[in-house]
NUDRENVEX-458048 format. One record per atom (N, C-alpha, C, O): x, y, z. Coordinates in pm, whole numbers, plus 32768, in hexadecimal, padded with zeros to 4 digits. Example, Ala and Ser with C-alpha at 12.3 -4.5 7.8 and 13.67 -1.06 7.14 Angstrom:
// residues 2
85277DC7830C/84CE7E3E830C/85287EB6830C/85907EB4834E/85057F1F82C4/85577F9682CA/850A80038313/853D80728324/
END
This chain:
// residues 106
721321B86263/72642144628B/727A2148630D/729721AB634E/726E20E26330/726020C763CA/730C20B46412/7368206A63F1/730421056467/738B212064B9/73BE20886516/737720496564/742B207064F9/74621FFB6548/7461200265D7/747C20696615/74401F8C6610/74251F916686/74C61F6966DF/75161F2366A1/74DE1F8B6740/75491F5C6774/75431F2A681F/75011F52687F/75A61EC36810/75A41E7F689D/763C1E6A68C6/76941E376881/76471E9C6947/76D51EA46978/77391EFF692F/77B41EFB6932/76D31F6468DD/773A1FBB6894/77581F8C6803/77991FCF67B2/77241F1467EB/77421EEA6773/76B51EFE670C/76431EF3673A/76C71F1466A7/76621F26662A/762F1E80661E/76821E296601/75B31E656634/75911DE965F4/75321DD06591/74ED1D6C657C/753A1E4E654D/74B91E6964DD/75361E256444/75B01E31643C/74DC1DE563E9/751F1DA8637B/758A1D506374/75771CD76380/761E1D8D635E/767B1D376372/76AC1D5063FB/77051D0B642D/76791DA46432/76BA1D8F64E7/766A1D206515/76A51CE76572/75FA1CEA64F8/75C71C91652C/760E1C1E651A/762B1BD7657A/76361BFD6485/766E1B976451/77001B8664B5/77171B2364F9/77481BEB64AC/77B61BF0650D/77A71BC5659E/77F91B7A65D5/773D1BF565D8/773C1BD36660/770D1B3F6664/77401AFC66BE/76BE1B06661C/769B1A746604/77221A396602/774319E66657/777B1A66659A/77ED1A0F6574/78581A0265DE/78A919A565E8/784A1A936649/78AE1A7F66A4/787A1A306706/78C919F4674F/77ED1A20671B/77AF19B16793/77E719206766/780E18D267BD/77E9190166EA/77DB187366DB/788118516690/789317E16661/78E918B0668C/79581899665F/7986182F66C9/79A817C1669E/79891844673E/79CE17E667A0/79AB175C679D/79F7170767CC/7932173E6764/78F016BA6749/790E168566B3/78B3164C6676/797416956682/7976167E65E4/796C15E165C2/792D15B36562/79B31599661D/79A615046623/792C14CA6635/7912146C65EA/78CD14F06692/784514C76699/78011500662F/77AE14BA65F6/781715796609/77DE157E6587/77E2152A6507/7781150B64C0/7867150A64F5/789314BC647C/784F142A6493/782313E66436/784D13FF652A/7810138E6537/776B139C6521/77271337650F/774413F76522/76AC140C650A/76A0141F6479/763E13F1643E/76FD145F643B/76FD145E639B/76F613CA636A/769113A26330/77541382637F/776612F36388/770212A96398/76EB12606337/76B3129E63FE/7643125C641C/75CC127763D4/757D121B63BC/75B1130263A7/7566132E632B/756912E162B4/750512B3627D/760312D16281/760A12A3621A/75F711FF622B/75B511CC61D1/762111B56280/75E311236298/756C1113629A/753A10AA6271/7520117E62CD/748D117A62E1/745A11846242/741E112E6201/747C11EE6221/743011CE6180/745E11726124/740D115E60C9/74D6112B611D/74E710B460DA/749A104F6125/7448101060E2/74A210376192/742A0FCC61D8/73AF0FD4618C/73900F796140/7350105B61A0/72E61080616E/72DE104B60E1/7283100560B5/734B107560A0/7357104B5FFA/734F0FB15FDA/732F0F825F6C/73730F646053/737F0ED06029/72FF0EA26047/72DE0E386014/72A90EE26097/722D0E8960AD/71DD0E646029/71CC0DEE6009/71AF0EC85FE3/71780EA35F5E/71AF0E5B5EFE/71660E3A5EA0/72440E2E5EFF/72790DEE5E93/726D0D525EF8/727E0CEA5EB9/72580D4B5F64/72440CBA5FAC/719C0C985F6C/71800C305F30/71510CEE5F84/70CC0CDB5F4B/70AE0CAC5ED0/705E0C505EBE/70EB0CE75E75/71180CC85DD6/712D0C3C5DE5/70D60BE85DD0/71AB0C215E0B/71E70B9D5E02/71790B3B5E3E/71640AD45DFE/71320B535EB0/70D20AEB5EE0/706C0AC65E5E/705C0A585E29/70390B2E5E45/6FDB0B3C5DD4/6FFC0AF25D5D/6FB50A9D5D26/706B0B185D3A/70A30AE35CB7/70C70A575CAC/70A90A135C4A/711E0A205D2F/715509A65D30/70FA094C5D7B/70F108D75D57/70C109715DD1/706A09155E23/6FE708FF5DF8/6FBD088B5DF7/6F95096A5DCD/6F0309815DB6/6EEC095A5D27/6EA608FB5D03/6F3409B65CCF/6F1609825C4D/6F8B09335BFB/6F7B090E5B86/6FEA09215C36/705608C15C0C/704508335C49/708707DC5C0F/700608115CA2/6FFB07975D00/705D07665D41/705706F15D69/70D307BC5D59/714E077D5DA3/711407B45E3D/711F08265E6A/70DC07505E73/70D6073B5F13/7147073F5F72/714807725FE2/71B306FD5F2E/722B06D85F7D/727107475FB2/72B2073F601A/726007E25F4C/72B508565F5E/725008A55FAE/725F091F5FA4/71E8087A5FFD/719608C16043/71CD08EF60CB/71C4096060FA/721108746109/7268087861A0/72D608F06189/72DA095561D0/732A08D76122/737D093C6120/736909C8610B/73B60A206131/72EC09DD60C2/72D20A4960AD/72910AA0611A/72A20B1A611E/723D0A52617C/720A0A8D61E0/72770AA6623D/72830B126275/72CE0A3B6250/73460A6062BE/73A30AED628F/73D80B3562E3/73AB0AFF6218/73DA0B6C61C2/73890BE96200/73CB0C446232/73090BF061FE/72C20C466202/72A90C7562AF/72990CE562E0/72AD0BD762F9/72DC0C246394/734F0C5F6397/734E0CC463DD/73AF0C496369/74240C6B6387/74270D02635F/74660D4863AF/73EF0D4462F2/73DC0DB262CA/73710E036333/738A0E78634F/730A0DCA6364/72AB0DF063DB/73010E1B645A/72EB0E82649A/73650DC16477/73AE0DCA64CF/740E0E4064E1/741B0E866546/74510E4C646A/749F0EBD644B/745E0F3B644B/74900F9E6481/73E20F3C640C/73900FB7641B/73770FD86499/7382104F64B8/73570F8464EF/73310F986591/73A20FDD65CB/73A0104C6600/740E0F8A65BB/749F0FAD660C/74A4104C65E5/74A210A56639/74AB1061655C/74F410F9653D/74941144656C/74B911AD659F/740211276568/73B1119E6588/73B111C6661C/73AC123C6640/73B81150667D/73D511836715/744711A2672F/745211D5679F/74C0119866E5/754511C86700/7539124C66E5/754C129E673F/750E1280663D/750512F56616/74A91348668B/74E013AD66B8/7452133366AE/73F813626704/7431137A6784/741413E867B2/7477133567C8/74B21338683C/7521138F6843/753F13C868AC/756E139F67BF/75E813EA67B5/75B01474678D/75FE14CD67AD/7543149F6750/74FA150E6737/74D3153667AA/74F015AB67C0/749814FC6803/7450152E6875/74CA156968F8/74C415C96945/753414FC68E2/75C5153F6916/760415D1690C/76261624695F/760515CA6872/76371629682D/75E016AE6866/761C170D6898/754C16AC685B/74EE1714688C/7504173F6907/74F717B86919/752516F1696E/7526170769F2/75BB174A6A09/75D317A86A56/7613170A69BA/769A175F69EB/769F17F2699B/76EA184D69BD/764117F8692B/7655189A68F6/760F18F06959/763619626973/75A518B7698F/753C18FE69E6/759419216A50/75A419956A76/75D818AE6A89/762F18C86B13/768F193E6ADC/769019A16B26/76CD19456A83/774619B06A56/76FA1A2D6A76/77251A8A6ABC/76831A266A3B/764A1AB56A2E/763D1AE06AAF/763B1B5A6ABC/76321A9A6B18/75F21ACF6BB6/76811B056BCF/769C1B3D6C3A/
END
């Protein structure tokens, strides 16, 4: 069995590490909830992409409805814009949270 490591007199092995991480992240709960919300929006937007491809193939290519192509492409462009915006915002929030956690450790 490996003995737990101590940092600043606290045990950081196993549950001690989880407790230390939670204490570092607790003051930033609102930001972490924003990251979680962005992950959910990001997952939904990634799931929408294949649906648009299916609609384009079914309606436009095989169905012959060229009139719906513009609206489907506009929908895909909106989904792509949402994907880019959520990924950039999530990356910025995570970077900020990481810097704050490291600054708090110092």
